[in-house]
TIKOL-677003 format. One record per residue (C-alpha): residue in three letters; z, x, y. Coordinates in steps of 0.05 Angstrom, whole numbers, plus 5000, padded with zeros to 4 digits. Each point is the difference from the previous one (the first is absolute). Layout:
REM residues N
ALAZXY...
***
This chain:
REM residues 140
MET209341287719GLY505950384971VAL503449924934ARG505449555029GLY494949535031ARG496349934934ASP506549884962THR502149475051LEU493249654994TYR500450024924ILE507049705001LEU498049455049GLU494049814957ALA504349984938MET505149565035LYS494449525021ARG497649954928VAL507049864975PHE501149475053LYS493449654985THR501450024925SER507149725011ILE497349425042ALA494849844947ILE505350014944ALA504749565041ILE494549495012CYS498149994926LEU507249934978GLY501149425048ALA493749644977ALA501950104927ALA507149745011LEU497249375030ALA494849914946PHE504450154940PRO507249775013GLN505050104943ALA504049454966LYS506849895032ASP504249764941ASP497850454943PRO505049944942LEU498250724980ASP501150295069SER503050694987LEU505349935055LYS502749364968VAL499450224927CYS502350725010ALA505349895054ALA504650514968THR494950575005GLN495249825057LYS501849945074LEU495549785057ILE499350545054LEU494549695044GLU495649384999ASN494849765049ALA493449634997PHE496550594966VAL504850354954ARG506549964963VAL503750664989ILE505050024942ASP505150534980ASP500149994923GLN505450374963ILE500849914925PRO505850364964VAL498650334933GLY499949504944VAL499249395046THR494149534991GLU497449585057PRO498049304975MET492849765002HIS497849995073ARG493750045043HIS497550505051PRO493749935042HIS495750625009GLY502550565045VAL502650705003VAL506150294965VAL503650625026TYR504350354948LEU506450305026THR502850294935ASN497250294935TYR500849484946THR496849674939ASN499249264991GLU497349524949GLN496049405021VAL498049394960THR494849555033GLN499849254994ASP494850054945GLY504650464959LYS496750685014LYS505250565001SER499250655038THR504450595019SER499250355068GLU503050645027ARG500949995075LYS500850615044ALA504250015064ASN496250045066THR493649704972ALA496749335008SER495049564964TRP495949375008SER502649424958GLU495749414981ALA503149314997THR504249924938VAL505049574963HIS504750444958THR506950224977VAL502350705017LYS505350424965THR502350695023ILE500250464941GLY501950744998THR505750285041THR498549845073THR500749365040SER493249775026HIS499549955075ALA493649775034ILE497749655063ARG494849464988ILE495349815057GLU497049334979LEU494049745037LYS499849275017PHE492649884991
***
């Protein structure tokens, strides 16, 4: 078998693995969403509390995707986020204070992402750059 044939077989096998993994993840996400539904009328829902800085991009049974932009010097009031992924679109520094009063400062780099555990906090953009991030909140 030539090089092209081996490359084609390798690509097909990789595609099968990705497909099988995707199906398994989709099944797990569906089961988790059914087993652990979120509260509907949360008074600390970030989209309600932070309507001036957070906008809904997409919502379905599995995720809620939020565009979050906080100008320098602006503080978002106390609000809640479930766990999920945050994608940072600009370089910025923010200060967070959790519900139990713990304060931290974080520097974010554009074109990076991180896992975020569920939290209740306030967020203030400090420094010289507006914060801009996309939050992908999981609904389970």
